[in-house]
N, C-alpha and C positions, 0 to 999 in steps of 0.2 A: 502351124503348131509352134507353140512357145513352151518353154519348160524351165523349171528350177531343178535343184538337186532332188527334190522330193515330189514334185507335182508336174504333170503334163497337161496343158490346156489345148484341147482339140476343137477347132471351130466347127460349127454346123456345116460349113462349106465342104468339109471332107466327106460328109455323108451325101451332100448334093453331088459331089464329083463321082462318088461310088454309084449313085443312081443313074447318072448320065452314062457312065461306062457300061452299066448293066443293060441300058436301053440302046447303047450305040449311038447316042445323041450328041451332036457337037454343041459347043457353048454358043455358037452363032444361032443354031436352030432353037436352042433352049431360051436364049435371050428374046428371040422373036415370039415364042410361045408365052413367055412371061411378060411380054410388052415392056421390056426394060432394055437399056443400052448394054452392049457387049462389055463395055468398061465396068459398068456397075455389077454385072454378073461375075466378071473376073474378080473384082474386089470382094464380092460376097463369098465366092468359093475359096478365096485365099484369106478370109477372116479379117479383111481390112475395113469392112463396114458392118454395122449392126444388122442383124436379121430382125426386121420390124414385124408388127402384127399384120400390116398390109402384105408384106412379102410372104409371110407364113400362109395367108389365105390363097395367094397365087400358087404357092407350092402345092397346096392341097388339091387345087384344080389340075395343075399340070402333071404332078407326080403321083397323085392319088394317095398321099400320106397326110393324115389329119394336121390341121393347123396347130393344135395343142402340142403335138409331137415336136414340131419345129420350135415352138416357143419354149418348150422345156429344154431342148438342146441348147438354145441360145442362153437361157438363164444359167444352165450348168456351166456353159463355156465362160460366161462373164464371171461367175464365181471362181472357177478354176484360174482364169486369167488374173483376177485380183489376188488370188492366193500365190500364183507364180511371181507376180510383181512384188508382193509383200515379202516373199521369201528371198528373192534376189536383192531387194532393198536391204533386208536384214543382213544378208551376207556382206554387202558392201559397207553397211554401217558398222558392222562388227570390226572391220579393218580400220575404219576411222576411229572407233572408240578406243582401240589399242593405242592410238597416238595422243589421246586426250588425257591429261593428268587426273584421272578419275579418283584415285586413292587420295590425292591431296584435296580435291574438291569435297570428297566424303568426310575427310578429317575436319573440314570447316563446316560440315552439315549443309553444304550447298545441294548435295544430292544424297539419297540414301546409300548406306554402305552395302555392298554386295560384291561377290566374286563371280557371279554368273554374267557372262558377256552379253547375253540377250537382255537381261534385266538392265545392265548398264546402258545399252542402246535405248531402251524405253525411257529410262530416267533422263538420259541426256537429251532425247527428243523433247521431253517435257521442259527441261531446263532451258534449252535453246529456243523453244517454241517453234519447232519445225516438224513437218510430217516425216522427214527423213534427214539424217545428218548430211547426206550428200548435197542438200540445199545450202549448206554453209559455204557457198561459193567463195573460194579464196580466203575463207575465214575473215571476211571484211565487213565491219560495220561502217557504212558510208560516212566519210568525213571524220573518222576517228583519228584523233591526234594524240600521240603519247610520247612520254619520255622513257627511254629504256637504255640499258647499257650494251645490248647486243641483240642479235636476232638469229633464229634458225627455225627449222621445221617444228621442233618442240615448243619453242617460244611462241610461234604463231597460234598454236592450239591453246596454250596457256593464256595468251592475250585475249583470244576469243572468249574463253570461259570467264576470265576476270572482268572483261568489259560487259558481258551479259549479266553477271551478278551485280555490277554497278547499276546497270539499267533497271534491273528488277527492284533493287533497293531504292533507287531514286523515285520510282513510281509511288512509293508509300508516302512521299513527302509532298507537302503543300507549298508550292512556289508561285510567285507572281509571273506575269507575262515577261518574256525576254526583253531586257532593256540594256543594250550594250553601252549606250551613252552614260547611263547611271553607273554601270560597273566601272567605267573609266574614272569617274569621279571618286570611287570608293577605294582605289588603289592605295593612297596614303593611309587611310583608316585601317585597311587590312595589314599594311606594313607595320603599323604601330602595335598590332597584336603579337608581334614576335617577342615582345617583352614579357608576355604573360605565360602562365603554365597552360597545358592543354585543358585542365579542368576549368580554367577561366576563359580561354579564347575559343574553344570548340563551338559552344552554343552561339557565341557572338558572330563567329565566322559563318556559321550556317544561316543565321538571320540576315546578315549583310548580303550574302550571295543569293539567298532565296528572294530577297527584294528585287534582285536583278534578273530573276528567272533561271538561276543556276542552282541545281541540287547537288550539294557536295556529299560524297560518300567515302567513308574510310573503310578500307578492306585490308585484310592480311595479305602479306606477300605470298604469291603462289610460285613455288620453285620452278625454275626453268623459264620464267617469263622475262627476266631481266627488267622488270617493270617498276617504275617509280610512280607513274600517274597516267591518266588518259582522260580525254574530254571529247564529247560528241553530242549532236542534237538527237533528242528522242521525243518525237511528237511536238508538244508546245513548250518544252523546256530543254535546258542544256544539262547534261550529266557531266560532273567533274569528279572523277574517282582518284583517290590518292592512297598509296600504301606507305607505311612507315618503314620501307626497306632501309636497313641500316640503322634505323631508329634515331639517327642524329637529327637534332633540330634544324641545323643548317641545310641538310639535304631535304627535309620536309618543306621548308619555306621556299627553297630554290625550285622544287618540283611544283609547288603551288603556283608561283608566279610564272613559271614556264607554261603551265597549262592555261593560266589566265591570259597570257599573250596569244595563245592559239585561238582563244575565244574572241578577244578584242580584235585580232587581225582577220577574223573570218575564216581561218583555216579549216574550221570544223564544218563549213558549208560546202566544202569540196566533195566530189564523188569519190575521191581517191585518198589514200593515206598521205600524210604530210611528207614534203620533200626534205632532203638533207639541208637545203638552204633555209627552209622554214623552221626546222629544228634548231639550226644554228642561231637564227634570229630570236627564237624563243629563249634560248640560253642567254643571249646577250641582254634581253629585256629583264630576265630574272636577276642576272648578275648586277646590272646597273640600277635596278629598282631597289635592291637591298642595300647596295653601297654605290653611290653615284661615282662616275669616273673622276670628278674633281675631288671628292672626298677621299677616294682610294689613292689618288695621286699624292694628296697631302699626307696620307698615312705612311706610304713607303718612303717618304722623305724623312720620316721620323725614325726613332729606334723601334721599329714595328715588332722586333723579336722579343721585346720586353712585355711580360704579362700585364704589368700595370698600365702600360701604354695602350694595349689592346682593350682593356676594360674601360679606360678613360675615353678612348676614341669611340667605342660602342655607345657609351652614354651620351656623347656629344651628338652623334647622328641618329640616336633613337632606335637602335636595334640591339638584339641580344649579343653578348660578347662571343658566343659560340659561332655566330654567323660571320663575324670578322675573322675569327681564328680559322674557320673553315675555308674562307676565301684565301687567306694567306697560305694555308696548307695546300690548297688546290694549285696555287701559283708556284708552289715549290719554295716559298720563302720561309716557311716554318715547318719543321719536321712533324710527322704525324704522331710521334711519341711524346710530344710536349703539351702541357697545359690541359690534361684530360678533364680537370675539374671545370673548365669553361665550356665543355661540350655537354649540353643537356640531352638526355636520352628520353625520347617520347614513347609512351605507351598509350595508344589511342584505340578505343574499342570501335 
């Protein structure tokens, strides 16, 4: 017998047991009369095996109860069992749903708005493409590599939701076969896009990456995720999702090249999340791609705190001035309250 809060599923074996007790017949004798093993009879009585049409006919001869009766009992049991399992799965999923940032997802129209927890579970199952939320084992998309500022239980669920949305949006795009070698050659061309506005560079960036088998998706920041971007393989293409968290251009480009390194280095082919060392290597790649170590060394030998110097240096190396300023601020060489006009704010749909 198995049960949920509202349903009890009783196997036909309980009725068989009652009949044996009524007749004073042992399971050993019953097994012999049924021409079946004692082990199978034990499993049948305890509901561990299905009562088949063959068994129902044998029961009709041995116990004198019609085959149709046993088949109806079995059908009712299987229906009750499915109901019990569904109700227990719903109870478990309701607890998981409470940890997922549903209201924020609904605000972005990723899922329908509702306050009913059972409706949330159904919508979330559809969103994550799973029969039950418990299948989101460890909330892990294999090989997902991401740049974030922190992590906790809430951020794990937010990351899972954000990554799934990126996956769904990427499926709508037409991209070529994955070509990592081509992507490597495109890095300088992508870097040159930092000089353009989002209206100018977004479509060009999508085109360049799609030629390499990468579908880039821009998504809003979902609170609690600490997320800047993520990348992973989905079928025959790579998904690269970016958020404009902070909306500063320098953070956007740093996150992009951070994720591109994960792709180039093959980190997204791992069955696990990226390691701290791999995240550090991706940071180094992004930093040095935007401003090479030699160029940066030359900059700090100058009067780098001067606005005109920052603008001139950015023009010399071919990047936006905000990227140079962002680097100096991150290194603690220029305070964050200076030269706000050099920091471009992106609004990307």
